[in-house]
MMTF fields as JSON, N, C-alpha, C and O atoms, coordinates in Angstrom:
{
  "mmtfVersion": "1.0.0",
  "mmtfProducer": "UNKNOWN",
  "numBonds": 507,
  "numAtoms": 508,
  "numGroups": 127,
  "numChains": 1,
  "numModels": 1,
  "chainsPerModel": [1],
  "groupsPerChain": [127],
  "chainIdList": ["A"],
  "bondAtomList": [4, 2, 8, 6, 12, 10, 16, 14, 20, 18, 24, 22, 28, 26, 32, 30, 36, 34, 40, 38, 44, 42, 48, 46, 52, 50, 56, 54, 60, 58, 64, 62, 68, 66, 72, 70, 76, 74, 80, 78, 84, 82, 88, 86, 92, 90, 96, 94, 100, 98, 104, 102, 108, 106, 112, 110, 116, 114, 120, 118, 124, 122, 128, 126, 132, 130, 136, 134, 140, 138, 144, 142, 148, 146, 152, 150, 156, 154, 160, 158, 164, 162, 168, 166, 172, 170, 176, 174, 180, 178, 184, 182, 188, 186, 192, 190, 196, 194, 200, 198, 204, 202, 208, 206, 212, 210, 216, 214, 220, 218, 224, 222, 228, 226, 232, 230, 236, 234, 240, 238, 244, 242, 248, 246, 252, 250, 256, 254, 260, 258, 264, 262, 268, 266, 272, 270, 276, 274, 280, 278, 284, 282, 288, 286, 292, 290, 296, 294, 300, 298, 304, 302, 308, 306, 312, 310, 316, 314, 320, 318, 324, 322, 328, 326, 332, 330, 336, 334, 340, 338, 344, 342, 348, 346, 352, 350, 356, 354, 360, 358, 364, 362, 368, 366, 372, 370, 376, 374, 380, 378, 384, 382, 388, 386, 392, 390, 396, 394, 400, 398, 404, 402, 408, 406, 412, 410, 416, 414, 420, 418, 424, 422, 428, 426, 432, 430, 436, 434, 440, 438, 444, 442, 448, 446, 452, 450, 456, 454, 460, 458, 464, 462, 468, 466, 472, 470, 476, 474, 480, 478, 484, 482, 488, 486, 492, 490, 496, 494, 500, 498, 504, 502],
  "bondOrderList": [1, 1, 1, 1, 1, 1, 1, 1, 1, 1, 1, 1, 1, 1, 1, 1, 1, 1, 1, 1, 1, 1, 1, 1, 1, 1, 1, 1, 1, 1, 1, 1, 1, 1, 1, 1, 1, 1, 1, 1, 1, 1, 1, 1, 1, 1, 1, 1, 1, 1, 1, 1, 1, 1, 1, 1, 1, 1, 1, 1, 1, 1, 1, 1, 1, 1, 1, 1, 1, 1, 1, 1, 1, 1, 1, 1, 1, 1, 1, 1, 1, 1, 1, 1, 1, 1, 1, 1, 1, 1, 1, 1, 1, 1, 1, 1, 1, 1, 1, 1, 1, 1, 1, 1, 1, 1, 1, 1, 1, 1, 1, 1, 1, 1, 1, 1, 1, 1, 1, 1, 1, 1, 1, 1, 1, 1],
  "groupList": [{"groupName": "MET", "atomNameList": ["N", "CA", "C", "O"], "elementList": ["N", "C", "C", "O"], "formalChargeList": [0, 0, 0, 0], "bondAtomList": [1, 0, 2, 1, 3, 2], "bondOrderList": [1, 1, 2], "singleLetterCode": "M", "chemCompType": "L-PEPTIDE LINKING"}, {"groupName": "SER", "atomNameList": ["N", "CA", "C", "O"], "elementList": ["N", "C", "C", "O"], "formalChargeList": [0, 0, 0, 0], "bondAtomList": [1, 0, 2, 1, 3, 2], "bondOrderList": [1, 1, 2], "singleLetterCode": "S", "chemCompType": "L-PEPTIDE LINKING"}, {"groupName": "ALA", "atomNameList": ["N", "CA", "C", "O"], "elementList": ["N", "C", "C", "O"], "formalChargeList": [0, 0, 0, 0], "bondAtomList": [1, 0, 2, 1, 3, 2], "bondOrderList": [1, 1, 2], "singleLetterCode": "A", "chemCompType": "L-PEPTIDE LINKING"}, {"groupName": "VAL", "atomNameList": ["N", "CA", "C", "O"], "elementList": ["N", "C", "C", "O"], "formalChargeList": [0, 0, 0, 0], "bondAtomList": [1, 0, 2, 1, 3, 2], "bondOrderList": [1, 1, 2], "singleLetterCode": "V", "chemCompType": "L-PEPTIDE LINKING"}, {"groupName": "ASP", "atomNameList": ["N", "CA", "C", "O"], "elementList": ["N", "C", "C", "O"], "formalChargeList": [0, 0, 0, 0], "bondAtomList": [1, 0, 2, 1, 3, 2], "bondOrderList": [1, 1, 2], "singleLetterCode": "D", "chemCompType": "L-PEPTIDE LINKING"}, {"groupName": "LEU", "atomNameList": ["N", "CA", "C", "O"], "elementList": ["N", "C", "C", "O"], "formalChargeList": [0, 0, 0, 0], "bondAtomList": [1, 0, 2, 1, 3, 2], "bondOrderList": [1, 1, 2], "singleLetterCode": "L", "chemCompType": "L-PEPTIDE LINKING"}, {"groupName": "THR", "atomNameList": ["N", "CA", "C", "O"], "elementList": ["N", "C", "C", "O"], "formalChargeList": [0, 0, 0, 0], "bondAtomList": [1, 0, 2, 1, 3, 2], "bondOrderList": [1, 1, 2], "singleLetterCode": "T", "chemCompType": "L-PEPTIDE LINKING"}, {"groupName": "PHE", "atomNameList": ["N", "CA", "C", "O"], "elementList": ["N", "C", "C", "O"], "formalChargeList": [0, 0, 0, 0], "bondAtomList": [1, 0, 2, 1, 3, 2], "bondOrderList": [1, 1, 2], "singleLetterCode": "F", "chemCompType": "L-PEPTIDE LINKING"}, {"groupName": "PRO", "atomNameList": ["N", "CA", "C", "O"], "elementList": ["N", "C", "C", "O"], "formalChargeList": [0, 0, 0, 0], "bondAtomList": [1, 0, 2, 1, 3, 2], "bondOrderList": [1, 1, 2], "singleLetterCode": "P", "chemCompType": "L-PEPTIDE LINKING"}, {"groupName": "ARG", "atomNameList": ["N", "CA", "C", "O"], "elementList": ["N", "C", "C", "O"], "formalChargeList": [0, 0, 0, 0], "bondAtomList": [1, 0, 2, 1, 3, 2], "bondOrderList": [1, 1, 2], "singleLetterCode": "R", "chemCompType": "L-PEPTIDE LINKING"}, {"groupName": "ILE", "atomNameList": ["N", "CA", "C", "O"], "elementList": ["N", "C", "C", "O"], "formalChargeList": [0, 0, 0, 0], "bondAtomList": [1, 0, 2, 1, 3, 2], "bondOrderList": [1, 1, 2], "singleLetterCode": "I", "chemCompType": "L-PEPTIDE LINKING"}, {"groupName": "GLY", "atomNameList": ["N", "CA", "C", "O"], "elementList": ["N", "C", "C", "O"], "formalChargeList": [0, 0, 0, 0], "bondAtomList": [1, 0, 2, 1, 3, 2], "bondOrderList": [1, 1, 2], "singleLetterCode": "G", "chemCompType": "PEPTIDE LINKING"}, {"groupName": "GLU", "atomNameList": ["N", "CA", "C", "O"], "elementList": ["N", "C", "C", "O"], "formalChargeList": [0, 0, 0, 0], "bondAtomList": [1, 0, 2, 1, 3, 2], "bondOrderList": [1, 1, 2], "singleLetterCode": "E", "chemCompType": "L-PEPTIDE LINKING"}, {"groupName": "LYS", "atomNameList": ["N", "CA", "C", "O"], "elementList": ["N", "C", "C", "O"], "formalChargeList": [0, 0, 0, 0], "bondAtomList": [1, 0, 2, 1, 3, 2], "bondOrderList": [1, 1, 2], "singleLetterCode": "K", "chemCompType": "L-PEPTIDE LINKING"}, {"groupName": "HIS", "atomNameList": ["N", "CA", "C", "O"], "elementList": ["N", "C", "C", "O"], "formalChargeList": [0, 0, 0, 0], "bondAtomList": [1, 0, 2, 1, 3, 2], "bondOrderList": [1, 1, 2], "singleLetterCode": "H", "chemCompType": "L-PEPTIDE LINKING"}, {"groupName": "GLN", "atomNameList": ["N", "CA", "C", "O"], "elementList": ["N", "C", "C", "O"], "formalChargeList": [0, 0, 0, 0], "bondAtomList": [1, 0, 2, 1, 3, 2], "bondOrderList": [1, 1, 2], "singleLetterCode": "Q", "chemCompType": "L-PEPTIDE LINKING"}, {"groupName": "TRP", "atomNameList": ["N", "CA", "C", "O"], "elementList": ["N", "C", "C", "O"], "formalChargeList": [0, 0, 0, 0], "bondAtomList": [1, 0, 2, 1, 3, 2], "bondOrderList": [1, 1, 2], "singleLetterCode": "W", "chemCompType": "L-PEPTIDE LINKING"}, {"groupName": "CYS", "atomNameList": ["N", "CA", "C", "O"], "elementList": ["N", "C", "C", "O"], "formalChargeList": [0, 0, 0, 0], "bondAtomList": [1, 0, 2, 1, 3, 2], "bondOrderList": [1, 1, 2], "singleLetterCode": "C", "chemCompType": "L-PEPTIDE LINKING"}, {"groupName": "TYR", "atomNameList": ["N", "CA", "C", "O"], "elementList": ["N", "C", "C", "O"], "formalChargeList": [0, 0, 0, 0], "bondAtomList": [1, 0, 2, 1, 3, 2], "bondOrderList": [1, 1, 2], "singleLetterCode": "Y", "chemCompType": "L-PEPTIDE LINKING"}, {"groupName": "ASN", "atomNameList": ["N", "CA", "C", "O"], "elementList": ["N", "C", "C", "O"], "formalChargeList": [0, 0, 0, 0], "bondAtomList": [1, 0, 2, 1, 3, 2], "bondOrderList": [1, 1, 2], "singleLetterCode": "N", "chemCompType": "L-PEPTIDE LINKING"}],
  "groupTypeList": [0, 1, 2, 3, 4, 2, 5, 1, 6, 6, 7, 2, 2, 5, 2, 4, 8, 6, 9, 9, 2, 10, 5, 2, 9, 5, 2, 1, 11, 12, 6, 1, 3, 6, 12, 5, 2, 13, 8, 7, 1, 0, 1, 5, 8, 11, 10, 1, 13, 14, 5, 13, 3, 5, 12, 13, 2, 11, 5, 10, 2, 9, 11, 9, 12, 2, 15, 16, 9, 8, 17, 9, 5, 15, 11, 12, 8, 5, 13, 11, 2, 1, 4, 16, 10, 11, 14, 18, 9, 13, 7, 16, 4, 12, 1, 7, 4, 9, 5, 4, 12, 18, 5, 9, 12, 5, 15, 2, 19, 4, 13, 8, 13, 13, 8, 6, 9, 9, 13, 9, 9, 9, 14, 19, 1, 11, 6],
  "groupIdList": [1, 2, 3, 4, 5, 6, 7, 8, 9, 10, 11, 12, 13, 14, 15, 16, 17, 18, 19, 20, 21, 22, 23, 24, 25, 26, 27, 28, 29, 30, 31, 32, 33, 34, 35, 36, 37, 38, 39, 40, 41, 42, 43, 44, 45, 46, 47, 48, 49, 50, 51, 52, 53, 54, 55, 56, 57, 58, 59, 60, 61, 62, 63, 64, 65, 66, 67, 68, 69, 70, 71, 72, 73, 74, 75, 76, 77, 78, 79, 80, 81, 82, 83, 84, 85, 86, 87, 88, 89, 90, 91, 92, 93, 94, 95, 96, 97, 98, 99, 100, 101, 102, 103, 104, 105, 106, 107, 108, 109, 110, 111, 112, 113, 114, 115, 116, 117, 118, 119, 120, 121, 122, 123, 124, 125, 126, 127],
  "secStructList": [7, 7, 2, 2, 2, 2, 2, 2, 2, 2, 2, 2, 2, 2, 6, 1, 2, 2, 2, 2, 2, 2, 2, 2, 2, 2, 6, 6, 7, 7, 3, 3, 2, 2, 2, 2, 2, 6, 6, 1, 1, 1, 7, 2, 2, 2, 2, 2, 2, 2, 2, 2, 2, 2, 2, 2, 6, 6, 1, 3, 3, 3, 7, 7, 5, 6, 6, 5, 7, 3, 3, 3, 3, 7, 7, 2, 2, 2, 2, 2, 2, 2, 2, 2, 2, 2, 6, 6, 2, 2, 2, 2, 2, 2, 2, 2, 2, 2, 2, 2, 2, 2, 2, 2, 2, 2, 2, 2, 2, 6, 1, 7, 7, 7, 7, 7, 7, 7, 7, 7, 7, 7, 7, 7, 7, 7, 7],
  "xCoordList": [127.211, 125.958, 125.091, 124.962, 124.52, 123.684, 122.355, 121.973, 121.639, 120.388, 119.369, 118.689, 119.267, 118.335, 118.683, 117.799, 119.916, 120.309, 120.091, 119.674, 120.356, 120.119, 118.596, 118.179, 117.808, 116.39, 115.89, 115.034, 116.442, 116.077, 116.462, 115.704, 117.565, 118.03, 117.088, 116.719, 116.716, 115.818, 114.468, 113.944, 113.908, 112.568, 112.693, 111.769, 113.789, 113.943, 114.001, 113.422, 114.703, 114.793, 113.433, 113.05, 112.691, 111.344, 110.28, 109.193, 110.586, 109.613, 109.273, 108.254, 110.113, 109.867, 109.239, 109.731, 108.104, 107.411, 108.255, 108.078, 109.167, 110.014, 110.96, 111.135, 111.516, 112.409, 111.668, 112.205, 110.405, 109.658, 109.354, 109.394, 109.047, 108.792, 110.053, 109.969, 111.194, 112.451, 112.647, 112.997, 112.415, 112.557, 111.557, 111.911, 110.352, 109.36, 109.816, 109.663, 110.389, 110.941, 112.094, 112.194, 112.994, 114.129, 113.718, 114.498, 112.471, 112.065, 111.875, 111.812, 111.778, 111.612, 112.976, 113.055, 114.032, 115.406, 116.283, 115.792, 117.561, 118.445, 118.275, 117.911, 118.557, 118.464, 119.359, 119.962, 119.454, 120.386, 119.759, 118.533, 120.512, 120.01, 119.145, 118.13, 119.555, 118.749, 117.351, 116.363, 117.276, 115.988, 115.145, 113.928, 115.842, 115.099, 114.516, 113.415, 115.171, 114.779, 113.627, 112.91, 113.423, 112.428, 110.982, 110.391, 110.459, 109.08, 108.942, 107.828, 110.079, 109.961, 110.292, 111.111, 109.571, 109.861, 110.919, 110.661, 112.129, 113.209, 114.488, 114.526, 115.486, 116.753, 117.535, 117.174, 118.515, 119.367, 120.065, 120.125, 120.591, 121.183, 120.186, 120.547, 118.93, 117.812, 117.653, 117.588, 117.588, 117.41, 118.673, 118.576, 119.83, 121.066, 121.078, 121.617, 120.498, 120.431, 119.554, 119.872, 118.448, 117.597, 118.283, 118.125, 119.042, 119.802, 120.894, 121.186, 121.472, 122.502, 121.863, 122.438, 120.657, 119.973, 119.641, 119.825, 119.161, 118.82, 120.109, 120.118, 121.167, 122.423, 122.984, 123.526, 122.868, 123.395, 122.607, 123.123, 121.35, 120.468, 120.649, 120.128, 121.42, 121.673, 120.563, 120.581, 119.587, 118.477, 118.761, 118.056, 119.843, 120.201, 121.752, 122.475, 122.181, 123.626, 123.826, 123.031, 124.864, 125.118, 126.456, 127.485, 126.365, 127.567, 128.107, 127.626, 129.131, 129.744, 130.188, 131.026, 129.657, 129.967, 130.24, 129.3, 131.52, 131.902, 131.148, 131.319, 130.325, 129.58, 128.25, 127.636, 127.795, 126.521, 126.728, 127.615, 125.91, 125.948, 124.656, 123.779, 124.527, 123.222, 122.972, 123.891, 121.701, 121.282, 120.476, 119.761, 120.591, 119.796, 119.35, 119.997, 118.236, 117.613, 118.426, 118.936, 118.554, 119.172, 118.06, 117.486, 117.737, 116.603, 116.855, 115.877, 118.052, 118.246, 117.694, 117.012, 117.946, 117.304, 115.782, 115.162, 115.164, 113.734, 113.255, 112.164, 114.023, 113.723, 113.832, 112.989, 114.813, 114.971, 113.744, 113.236, 113.299, 112.142, 110.891, 110.073, 110.729, 109.614, 109.601, 108.564, 110.787, 110.899, 110.52, 109.861, 110.963, 110.665, 109.11, 108.503, 108.541, 107.087, 106.381, 105.331, 106.884, 106.251, 106.109, 105.187, 107.028, 106.911, 105.555, 105.035, 105.036, 103.824, 102.568, 101.436, 102.798, 101.671, 100.773, 99.558, 101.278, 100.541, 99.616, 98.443, 100.223, 99.464, 98.286, 97.149, 98.528, 97.5, 96.453, 95.267, 96.837, 95.923, 95.046, 93.831, 95.593, 94.806, 93.815, 92.666, 94.337, 93.487, 92.299, 91.173, 92.555, 91.515, 90.541, 89.339, 91.073, 90.175, 89.204, 88.012, 89.78, 88.914, 87.896, 86.761, 88.292, 87.348, 86.264, 85.096, 86.627, 85.614, 84.592, 83.38, 85.137, 84.27, 83.298, 82.101, 83.828, 83.066, 81.947, 80.796, 82.305, 81.348, 80.217, 79.049, 80.632, 79.624, 78.654, 77.456, 79.174, 78.321, 77.373, 76.18, 77.901, 77.005, 75.884, 74.723, 76.306, 75.323, 74.254, 73.08, 74.703, 73.725, 72.759, 71.566, 73.275, 72.413, 71.547, 70.505, 71.935, 71.191, 70.185, 69.537, 70.007, 68.989, 67.633, 67.34, 66.818, 65.464, 64.658, 64.623, 64.037, 63.202, 61.877, 61.426, 61.242, 59.928, 58.973, 58.962, 58.18, 57.283, 56.197, 55.627, 55.916, 54.841, 53.515, 53.399, 52.563, 51.23, 50.578, 50.498, 50.156, 49.469, 47.951, 47.397, 47.369, 45.9, 45.232, 45.538, 44.346, 43.631, 42.576, 41.826, 42.557, 41.443, 40.207, 40.232, 39.191, 37.901, 37.248, 37.08, 36.912, 36.23, 34.739, 34.232, 34.067, 32.636, 32.115, 32.378, 31.41, 30.981, 29.636, 29.056, 29.128, 27.889, 26.694, 25.605, 26.838, 25.691, 25.147, 24.169],
  "yCoordList": [134.602, 134.454, 135.684, 136.202, 136.161, 137.38, 137.052, 135.885, 138.103, 137.873, 137.151, 136.225, 137.575, 136.949, 135.46, 134.61, 135.149, 133.779, 132.962, 131.809, 133.512, 132.803, 132.553, 131.501, 133.533, 133.374, 132.29, 131.487, 132.272, 131.214, 129.871, 128.912, 129.77, 128.467, 128.081, 126.915, 129.027, 128.718, 128.243, 127.242, 128.951, 128.539, 127.19, 126.381, 126.923, 125.637, 124.507, 123.438, 124.767, 123.715, 123.495, 122.359, 124.584, 124.456, 123.866, 123.505, 123.771, 123.294, 121.841, 121.394, 121.073, 119.634, 119.329, 119.78, 118.529, 118.21, 117.398, 117.542, 116.55, 115.742, 116.758, 116.657, 117.685, 118.637, 119.537, 119.852, 119.946, 120.667, 119.882, 120.417, 118.6, 117.698, 117.558, 117.515, 117.488, 117.42, 118.689, 118.627, 119.816, 121.109, 121.136, 121.567, 120.685, 120.689, 119.869, 120.26, 118.706, 117.858, 118.524, 118.422, 119.224, 119.853, 121.111, 121.634, 121.587, 122.734, 122.298, 123.148, 120.972, 120.487, 120.273, 120.001, 120.395, 120.232, 119.402, 118.728, 119.429, 118.676, 117.13, 116.643, 116.478, 115.027, 114.396, 115.08, 113.085, 112.38, 112.104, 112.145, 111.834, 111.551, 110.261, 110.163, 109.29, 108.072, 108.367, 107.838, 109.197, 109.601, 110.41, 110.253, 111.254, 112.035, 111.082, 111.345, 110.019, 109.133, 108.232, 107.724, 108.012, 107.068, 107.215, 106.23, 108.398, 108.499, 108.362, 108.264, 108.353, 108.345, 106.945, 106.207, 106.627, 105.321, 105.483, 105.234, 105.911, 106.022, 105.637, 105.539, 105.432, 104.947, 106.13, 107.301, 105.788, 106.8, 107.664, 108.879, 107.109, 107.939, 108.89, 109.985, 108.467, 109.397, 110.54, 111.689, 110.302, 111.34, 112.243, 113.469, 111.612, 112.421, 113.415, 114.515, 113.035, 113.961, 115.159, 116.315, 114.831, 116.005, 116.852, 118.072, 116.274, 117.053, 117.926, 119.034, 117.364, 118.182, 119.451, 120.539, 119.259, 120.423, 121.459, 122.664, 120.956, 121.875, 122.57, 123.743, 121.743, 122.353, 123.381, 124.396, 123.146, 124.084, 125.406, 126.496, 125.236, 126.429, 127.201, 128.301, 126.562, 127.158, 126.932, 127.508, 126.102, 125.851, 124.929, 124.939, 124.107, 123.194, 123.232, 123.578, 122.86, 122.666, 121.269, 120.788, 120.601, 119.243, 119.199, 119.742, 118.547, 118.519, 117.125, 116.179, 117.035, 115.719, 115.625, 116.406, 114.714, 114.466, 112.98, 112.206, 112.547, 111.165, 110.442, 110.798, 109.443, 108.69, 109.384, 109.042, 110.33, 110.978, 112.192, 113.016, 112.273, 113.417, 114.171, 113.912, 115.074, 115.761, 116.849, 117.478, 117.006, 118.033, 119.038, 118.654, 120.311, 121.297, 122.375, 122.639, 122.975, 123.973, 125.237, 125.58, 125.954, 127.299, 128.242, 128.038, 129.269, 130.111, 131.24, 131.783, 131.685, 132.913, 132.859, 133.799, 131.803, 131.785, 131.8, 132.361, 131.183, 131.264, 132.656, 133.041, 133.417, 134.814, 135.611, 136.467, 135.355, 136.066, 135.814, 136.72, 134.558, 134.275, 134.908, 135.421, 134.876, 135.501, 137.05, 137.646, 137.638, 139.105, 139.468, 140.478, 138.598, 138.837, 138.75, 139.593, 137.709, 137.533, 138.663, 139.092, 139.166, 140.26, 141.501, 142.288, 141.703, 142.907, 142.892, 143.946, 141.746, 141.594, 141.55, 141.589, 141.47, 141.424, 142.608, 142.428, 143.849, 145.051, 144.978, 145.347, 144.473, 144.333, 143.359, 143.691, 142.171, 141.181, 141.761, 141.638, 142.408, 142.997, 144.023, 144.004, 144.896, 145.882, 145.248, 145.665, 144.231, 143.527, 142.856, 142.916, 142.215, 141.542, 142.579, 142.331, 143.737, 144.812, 145.281, 145.47, 145.468, 145.924, 144.866, 145.184, 143.614, 142.526, 142.464, 142.261, 142.637, 142.636, 143.744, 143.536, 144.946, 146.118, 145.833, 146.101, 145.287, 144.935, 143.931, 144.108, 142.878, 141.902, 142.466, 142.104, 143.407, 144.07, 144.904, 144.955, 145.536, 146.318, 145.378, 145.658, 144.254, 143.308, 142.776, 142.664, 142.451, 141.927, 143.016, 142.71, 144.25, 145.327, 145.504, 145.736, 145.396, 145.562, 144.317, 144.39, 143.208, 141.941, 141.643, 140.6, 142.488, 142.262, 142.215, 143.004, 141.333, 141.227, 142.459, 142.914, 142.953, 144.155, 143.704, 142.598, 144.573, 144.264, 144.173, 145.04, 143.088, 142.976, 144.036, 144.312, 144.625, 145.622, 144.908, 143.887, 145.461, 144.864, 145.254, 146.424, 144.277, 144.504, 144.66, 143.996, 145.522, 145.651, 144.454, 144.1, 143.925, 142.742, 143.266, 144.191, 142.641, 143.012, 142.19, 141.001, 142.908, 142.207, 141.9, 142.744, 140.697, 140.261, 140.274, 139.702, 140.951, 140.876, 139.627, 139.404, 138.853, 137.58, 137.824, 136.911, 139.06, 139.327, 138.88, 138.836, 138.541, 138.029, 139.107, 138.892],
  "zCoordList": [128.257, 127.575, 127.698, 128.807, 126.694, 126.794, 127.463, 127.559, 127.933, 128.702, 127.784, 128.227, 126.513, 125.624, 125.433, 125.526, 125.178, 125.017, 126.24, 126.137, 127.412, 128.659, 128.848, 129.334, 128.455, 128.533, 127.617, 127.987, 126.394, 125.429, 125.973, 125.826, 126.571, 127.133, 128.281, 128.418, 129.074, 130.211, 129.733, 130.221, 128.787, 128.237, 127.524, 127.606, 126.837, 126.135, 127.179, 126.99, 128.265, 129.346, 129.964, 130.242, 130.185, 130.772, 129.847, 130.298, 128.592, 127.638, 127.78, 127.255, 128.491, 128.588, 129.937, 130.971, 129.93, 131.205, 132.208, 133.418, 131.714, 132.584, 133.381, 134.595, 132.637, 133.277, 134.304, 135.365, 133.955, 134.907, 136.148, 137.256, 135.971, 137.122, 137.996, 139.223, 137.352, 138.091, 138.936, 140.114, 138.306, 139.011, 140.208, 141.305, 139.982, 141.038, 142.205, 143.363, 141.884, 142.982, 143.695, 144.917, 142.951, 143.574, 144.37, 145.166, 144.137, 145.007, 146.436, 147.325, 146.703, 148.071, 148.727, 149.925, 147.952, 148.506, 147.626, 146.721, 147.864, 146.955, 147.188, 148.258, 146.146, 146.108, 145.1, 144.273, 145.16, 144.227, 142.888, 142.776, 141.906, 140.562, 140.622, 139.933, 141.442, 141.619, 142.144, 141.635, 143.143, 143.744, 142.677, 142.575, 141.916, 140.906, 139.863, 139.38, 139.499, 138.408, 138.83, 137.968, 140.151, 140.574, 139.977, 139.534, 139.978, 139.45, 137.949, 137.433, 137.229, 135.757, 135.246, 135.795, 134.118, 133.504, 132.418, 131.24, 132.836, 131.859, 132.592, 133.818, 131.834, 132.354, 133.122, 132.998, 133.841, 134.494, 133.442, 133.627, 132.358, 131.306, 130.668, 130.236, 130.611, 130.065, 131.051, 130.615, 132.326, 133.354, 133.3, 133.35, 133.199, 133.141, 131.957, 132.08, 130.842, 129.696, 130.085, 129.806, 130.736, 131.147, 132.173, 132.146, 133.084, 134.061, 133.439, 133.887, 132.392, 131.644, 131.035, 131.062, 130.488, 129.827, 130.973, 130.8, 132.108, 133.208, 133.799, 134.174, 133.841, 134.29, 133.339, 133.776, 132.072, 131.038, 131.101, 130.854, 131.44, 131.54, 132.851, 133.038, 133.756, 135.057, 136.046, 137.134, 135.698, 136.586, 137.76, 138.769, 137.599, 138.693, 138.805, 137.872, 139.983, 140.19, 140.698, 141.506, 140.25, 140.661, 141.487, 141.086, 142.609, 143.411, 143.525, 142.902, 144.35, 144.613, 146.045, 146.495, 146.737, 148.12, 148.268, 148.453, 148.192, 148.232, 147.102, 145.936, 147.418, 146.418, 146.08, 145.069, 146.876, 146.625, 145.725, 145.948, 144.736, 143.832, 143.834, 143.01, 144.722, 144.865, 143.761, 143.237, 143.467, 142.557, 143.381, 144.306, 143.048, 143.747, 142.764, 141.751, 143.102, 142.294, 142.387, 143.453, 141.237, 141.168, 140.721, 139.651, 141.508, 141.183, 140.302, 139.788, 140.045, 139.245, 137.861, 137.451, 137.102, 135.773, 135.785, 134.881, 136.81, 136.915, 137.248, 136.827, 137.981, 138.263, 136.958, 136.692, 136.178, 134.905, 133.996, 133.336, 133.993, 133.154, 133.684, 132.92, 135.027, 135.674, 135.403, 135.115, 135.512, 135.224, 133.811, 133.562, 132.857, 131.44, 131.207, 130.547, 131.776, 131.658, 132.354, 131.875, 133.438, 134.224, 133.4, 133.615, 132.429, 131.591, 130.803, 130.438, 130.568, 129.783, 130.696, 130.214, 131.995, 132.914, 132.82, 132.911, 132.639, 132.437, 131.239, 131.283, 130.144, 128.91, 129.182, 128.848, 129.776, 130.043, 130.932, 130.628, 132.052, 132.972, 132.281, 132.479, 131.497, 130.802, 129.788, 129.642, 129.113, 128.118, 128.811, 128.317, 129.96, 130.753, 131.334, 131.421, 131.728, 132.227, 131.155, 131.395, 129.925, 128.834, 128.479, 128.124, 128.573, 128.257, 129.325, 128.995, 130.617, 131.666, 131.384, 131.451, 131.063, 130.861, 129.721, 129.828, 128.631, 127.451, 127.804, 127.404, 128.558, 128.939, 129.824, 129.683, 130.78, 131.601, 130.737, 131.015, 129.716, 128.783, 128.076, 127.967, 127.592, 126.86, 127.768, 127.376, 129.026, 129.972, 130.337, 130.549, 130.398, 130.723, 129.534, 129.727, 128.34, 127.131, 126.956, 126.303, 127.504, 127.272, 128.322, 128.249, 129.3, 130.353, 129.72, 128.822, 130.153, 129.568, 129.931, 131.074, 128.935, 129.149, 129.632, 129.334, 130.389, 130.929, 129.708, 128.834, 129.694, 128.563, 128.606, 129.661, 127.458, 127.409, 127.251, 126.573, 127.877, 127.801, 126.445, 126.071, 125.793, 124.535, 124.86, 125.736, 124.144, 124.33, 123.571, 122.433, 124.309, 123.656, 122.769, 123.08, 121.671, 120.748, 121.097, 121.416, 121.005, 121.257, 119.923, 119.043, 119.847, 118.637, 118.897, 119.862, 117.996, 118.097, 117.407, 116.226, 118.115, 117.51, 116.857, 116.269, 116.954, 116.275, 117.004, 116.431, 118.252, 118.991, 119.852, 120.567]
}
């Protein structure tokens, strides 16, 4: 699979909040499908579909130890996504720096000026 296709597969897998929650849980260590399914109000086959998407993207690995089938996080695709996003960090940083500078200029120009004293007119009442 090419790097772009792998990246597309990674981002597609990360697009779903259930899959992101599964990855967050697996960041604590490997666990079984049954344990992964507990916090979700969906069937085991539903969780298994999510796991297949994550596995296809290379984000998780599923093992087999007798009756226990542990899932564990695989970090390489996440690093690829992070690296890709990192290429745009310079652009974002520069854009935010320019915005900060512009806002400082606006605030400097917006400072209230000291009110000038007006000369009071005296009205002659004719008395």
